[in-house]
C-alpha atoms as an extended CHARMM CRD file, in Angstrom:
* protein
*
       115  EXT
         1         1  MET       CA            -12.7080000000       13.1180000000       58.2810000000  PROA      1               0.0000000000
         2         2  SER       CA            -14.4790000000       15.2300000000       60.4710000000  PROA      2               0.0000000000
         3         3  ALA       CA            -17.7710000000       14.2550000000       62.3720000000  PROA      3               0.0000000000
         4         4  ARG       CA            -19.5210000000       16.9610000000       60.6030000000  PROA      4               0.0000000000
         5         5  ARG       CA            -18.7650000000       15.8600000000       57.2660000000  PROA      5               0.0000000000
         6         6  ALA       CA            -19.4700000000       12.0540000000       58.2410000000  PROA      6               0.0000000000
         7         7  LEU       CA            -22.9650000000       12.7220000000       60.0710000000  PROA      7               0.0000000000
         8         8  PRO       CA            -24.9700000000       13.1450000000       56.5950000000  PROA      8               0.0000000000
         9         9  ALA       CA            -23.5470000000        9.6450000000       55.5010000000  PROA      9               0.0000000000
        10        10  VAL       CA            -24.3230000000        7.9980000000       58.9750000000  PROA      10              0.0000000000
        11        11  VAL       CA            -27.8990000000        9.5730000000       58.7840000000  PROA      11              0.0000000000
        12        12  ALA       CA            -28.6320000000        8.1930000000       55.1420000000  PROA      12              0.0000000000
        13        13  VAL       CA            -27.3680000000        4.6530000000       56.1550000000  PROA      13              0.0000000000
        14        14  ALA       CA            -29.5940000000        4.6130000000       59.1850000000  PROA      14              0.0000000000
        15        15  VAL       CA            -32.6930000000        5.8080000000       57.1950000000  PROA      15              0.0000000000
        16        16  ALA       CA            -32.0240000000        3.1310000000       54.7200000000  PROA      16              0.0000000000
        17        17  ALA       CA            -31.7290000000        0.3620000000       57.1940000000  PROA      17              0.0000000000
        18        18  ALA       CA            -34.8060000000        1.6140000000       59.1040000000  PROA      18              0.0000000000
        19        19  ALA       CA            -36.9990000000        1.4590000000       55.7250000000  PROA      19              0.0000000000
        20        20  LEU       CA            -36.1230000000       -1.9310000000       55.3530000000  PROA      20              0.0000000000
        21        21  VAL       CA            -36.8490000000       -3.2970000000       58.9140000000  PROA      21              0.0000000000
        22        22  VAL       CA            -39.8600000000       -0.9460000000       59.9280000000  PROA      22              0.0000000000
        23        23  PRO       CA            -43.1690000000       -2.2880000000       58.5020000000  PROA      23              0.0000000000
        24        24  GLY       CA            -44.7930000000        0.3870000000       56.3130000000  PROA      24              0.0000000000
        25        25  PRO       CA            -44.6340000000        1.5120000000       52.7430000000  PROA      25              0.0000000000
        26        26  TRP       CA            -41.0290000000        1.6300000000       52.5270000000  PROA      26              0.0000000000
        27        27  GLN       CA            -40.7170000000       -1.7380000000       53.1970000000  PROA      27              0.0000000000
        28        28  ARG       CA            -43.4640000000       -2.7470000000       50.5180000000  PROA      28              0.0000000000
        29        29  LEU       CA            -41.4950000000       -0.6160000000       47.9600000000  PROA      29              0.0000000000
        30        30  ALA       CA            -38.1940000000       -2.2740000000       48.8540000000  PROA      30              0.0000000000
        31        31  ASN       CA            -39.6340000000       -5.8370000000       48.5860000000  PROA      31              0.0000000000
        32        32  VAL       CA            -41.1480000000       -5.4410000000       44.9010000000  PROA      32              0.0000000000
        33        33  ASP       CA            -39.8250000000       -7.9380000000       42.6540000000  PROA      33              0.0000000000
        34        34  GLY       CA            -37.9680000000       -6.3600000000       39.8390000000  PROA      34              0.0000000000
        35        35  ASP       CA            -38.9550000000       -5.8190000000       36.5750000000  PROA      35              0.0000000000
        36        36  THR       CA            -38.8440000000       -8.6810000000       33.7380000000  PROA      36              0.0000000000
        37        37  ARG       CA            -37.5840000000       -7.9980000000       30.2690000000  PROA      37              0.0000000000
        38        38  ALA       CA            -40.8960000000       -6.2320000000       29.8850000000  PROA      38              0.0000000000
        39        39  PRO       CA            -41.7900000000       -3.2200000000       32.4410000000  PROA      39              0.0000000000
        40        40  GLN       CA            -44.5580000000       -3.8830000000       34.9280000000  PROA      40              0.0000000000
        41        41  TYR       CA            -47.4440000000       -2.2920000000       33.2510000000  PROA      41              0.0000000000
        42        42  ASP       CA            -50.3520000000       -1.2140000000       35.4460000000  PROA      42              0.0000000000
        43        43  VAL       CA            -52.7210000000       -2.2690000000       32.3470000000  PROA      43              0.0000000000
        44        44  PRO       CA            -52.1530000000       -5.0850000000       29.5050000000  PROA      44              0.0000000000
        45        45  LEU       CA            -49.7140000000       -3.6580000000       26.8600000000  PROA      45              0.0000000000
        46        46  ASP       CA            -48.1690000000       -5.5370000000       23.8460000000  PROA      46              0.0000000000
        47        47  ASP       CA            -44.5410000000       -4.9330000000       24.9050000000  PROA      47              0.0000000000
        48        48  GLU       CA            -43.3460000000       -6.8920000000       22.0360000000  PROA      48              0.0000000000
        49        49  ALA       CA            -45.1500000000       -4.7330000000       19.5060000000  PROA      49              0.0000000000
        50        50  LEU       CA            -43.5990000000       -1.5220000000       21.4750000000  PROA      50              0.0000000000
        51        51  ARG       CA            -40.0650000000       -3.2020000000       21.0780000000  PROA      51              0.0000000000
        52        52  ARG       CA            -40.4170000000       -3.6650000000       17.3870000000  PROA      52              0.0000000000
        53        53  ALA       CA            -41.7480000000       -0.2020000000       16.8130000000  PROA      53              0.0000000000
        54        54  GLY       CA            -38.4420000000        0.9070000000       18.6810000000  PROA      54              0.0000000000
        55        55  GLU       CA            -36.5310000000       -1.0820000000       16.2210000000  PROA      55              0.0000000000
        56        56  ILE       CA            -38.4540000000        0.4760000000       13.3510000000  PROA      56              0.0000000000
        57        57  VAL       CA            -38.8000000000        4.2370000000       14.1440000000  PROA      57              0.0000000000
        58        58  SER       CA            -35.3280000000        6.1140000000       13.6310000000  PROA      58              0.0000000000
        59        59  ASP       CA            -33.6570000000        8.1410000000       16.3000000000  PROA      59              0.0000000000
        60        60  ASP       CA            -34.6240000000       11.4240000000       14.5150000000  PROA      60              0.0000000000
        61        61  ALA       CA            -37.9860000000       10.8250000000       13.9760000000  PROA      61              0.0000000000
        62        62  ARG       CA            -41.0150000000       12.4490000000       15.5490000000  PROA      62              0.0000000000
        63        63  TYR       CA            -44.0190000000       10.3400000000       16.6770000000  PROA      63              0.0000000000
        64        64  TYR       CA            -47.7000000000       10.8090000000       17.9180000000  PROA      64              0.0000000000
        65        65  VAL       CA            -49.0630000000        8.2930000000       20.3980000000  PROA      65              0.0000000000
        66        66  ASP       CA            -53.1120000000        7.7800000000       19.5700000000  PROA      66              0.0000000000
        67        67  VAL       CA            -54.4980000000        5.9140000000       22.4390000000  PROA      67              0.0000000000
        68        68  ARG       CA            -58.0450000000        5.1280000000       21.5660000000  PROA      68              0.0000000000
        69        69  SER       CA            -59.4530000000        5.0380000000       25.0160000000  PROA      69              0.0000000000
        70        70  PRO       CA            -60.5500000000        7.1890000000       27.9270000000  PROA      70              0.0000000000
        71        71  ASP       CA            -58.6680000000        5.1950000000       30.4130000000  PROA      71              0.0000000000
        72        72  PRO       CA            -55.9670000000        7.5630000000       32.0110000000  PROA      72              0.0000000000
        73        73  LEU       CA            -53.9480000000        4.4310000000       33.1640000000  PROA      73              0.0000000000
        74        74  LEU       CA            -53.8380000000        3.0250000000       29.7620000000  PROA      74              0.0000000000
        75        75  ARG       CA            -52.9940000000        6.6270000000       28.2780000000  PROA      75              0.0000000000
        76        76  GLY       CA            -50.3170000000        7.1850000000       30.9270000000  PROA      76              0.0000000000
        77        77  ASN       CA            -48.6470000000        3.4550000000       30.2110000000  PROA      77              0.0000000000
        78        78  ALA       CA            -48.4880000000        3.8810000000       26.6270000000  PROA      78              0.0000000000
        79        79  LYS       CA            -46.9890000000        7.0690000000       26.8040000000  PROA      79              0.0000000000
        80        80  ALA       CA            -44.4420000000        6.0030000000       29.1420000000  PROA      80              0.0000000000
        81        81  ALA       CA            -43.7040000000        2.8230000000       27.4360000000  PROA      81              0.0000000000
        82        82  THR       CA            -43.2430000000        4.7610000000       23.7240000000  PROA      82              0.0000000000
        83        83  GLN       CA            -40.9220000000        6.9630000000       25.4250000000  PROA      83              0.0000000000
        84        84  LEU       CA            -38.7950000000        4.0520000000       26.6850000000  PROA      84              0.0000000000
        85        85  TYR       CA            -38.7880000000        2.0730000000       23.4920000000  PROA      85              0.0000000000
        86        86  LEU       CA            -38.8970000000        4.8300000000       20.8900000000  PROA      86              0.0000000000
        87        87  ALA       CA            -36.3380000000        7.1750000000       22.3920000000  PROA      87              0.0000000000
        88        88  PRO       CA            -34.2470000000        9.2750000000       21.3010000000  PROA      88              0.0000000000
        89        89  ALA       CA            -37.1300000000        9.7830000000       18.7170000000  PROA      89              0.0000000000
        90        90  LEU       CA            -39.3840000000       12.9520000000       19.7220000000  PROA      90              0.0000000000
        91        91  PRO       CA            -43.1030000000       12.3250000000       20.9260000000  PROA      91              0.0000000000
        92        92  VAL       CA            -45.2290000000       15.3010000000       19.5420000000  PROA      92              0.0000000000
        93        93  LEU       CA            -48.5940000000       16.4710000000       20.5680000000  PROA      93              0.0000000000
        94        94  ASP       CA            -49.9450000000       17.5160000000       17.0700000000  PROA      94              0.0000000000
        95        95  GLU       CA            -50.1720000000       14.3800000000       14.9200000000  PROA      95              0.0000000000
        96        96  ARG       CA            -49.3770000000       16.7530000000       11.5850000000  PROA      96              0.0000000000
        97        97  GLN       CA            -45.9040000000       17.2770000000       12.9690000000  PROA      97              0.0000000000
        98        98  ALA       CA            -45.2460000000       13.5500000000       13.3790000000  PROA      98              0.0000000000
        99        99  GLY       CA            -43.8890000000       11.0000000000       10.9790000000  PROA      99              0.0000000000
       100       100  TRP       CA            -45.1460000000        8.1210000000       12.8490000000  PROA      100             0.0000000000
       101       101  ARG       CA            -48.2450000000        7.1860000000       14.6280000000  PROA      101             0.0000000000
       102       102  VAL       CA            -48.5000000000        4.5420000000       17.5740000000  PROA      102             0.0000000000
       103       103  VAL       CA            -51.9510000000        3.8410000000       17.6570000000  PROA      103             0.0000000000
       104       104  VAL       CA            -53.1970000000        2.0180000000       21.1180000000  PROA      104             0.0000000000
       105       105  THR       CA            -56.3990000000        0.1920000000       20.8630000000  PROA      105             0.0000000000
       106       106  GLY       CA            -57.0120000000       -1.5420000000       24.3060000000  PROA      106             0.0000000000
       107       107  ASP       CA            -53.9740000000       -4.1340000000       24.5200000000  PROA      107             0.0000000000
       108       108  ARG       CA            -53.2970000000       -3.9590000000       20.9210000000  PROA      108             0.0000000000
       109       109  ILE       CA            -50.2790000000       -1.5610000000       19.7200000000  PROA      109             0.0000000000
       110       110  GLU       CA            -50.1940000000       -0.8100000000       15.8190000000  PROA      110             0.0000000000
       111       111  LEU       CA            -47.1570000000        1.3500000000       14.1030000000  PROA      111             0.0000000000
       112       112  ARG       CA            -48.3790000000        3.7030000000       10.9870000000  PROA      112             0.0000000000
       113       113  GLN       CA            -46.2770000000        5.7020000000        8.9240000000  PROA      113             0.0000000000
       114       114  ALA       CA            -47.7730000000        9.0570000000        8.5140000000  PROA      114             0.0000000000
       115       115  PRO       CA            -49.0250000000        9.9310000000        4.9390000000  PROA      115             0.0000000000
């Protein structure tokens, strides 16, 4: 292998090693404990309810996430969690197109079939 081809690999290994040794944001990122069975949310969410919803909603369904809070962290965490557990079902922005509604009120999650 030529030196020119090996250089990117050597640089990548050196940067990764330095990120773990040098104090700073990379070290903090690398030292985060892994997720348990449930992801680490920024706000309290009922992970078991989301898992159950994922078992109920069919793969070809469409769903709407109705977060009844102005909190952007709750909205973002609920959106990401439903995408994780309800995949490959399709999230929609218009609730009239949805066969299911995931209603998030505080840390409570409710799954409702659309009329």
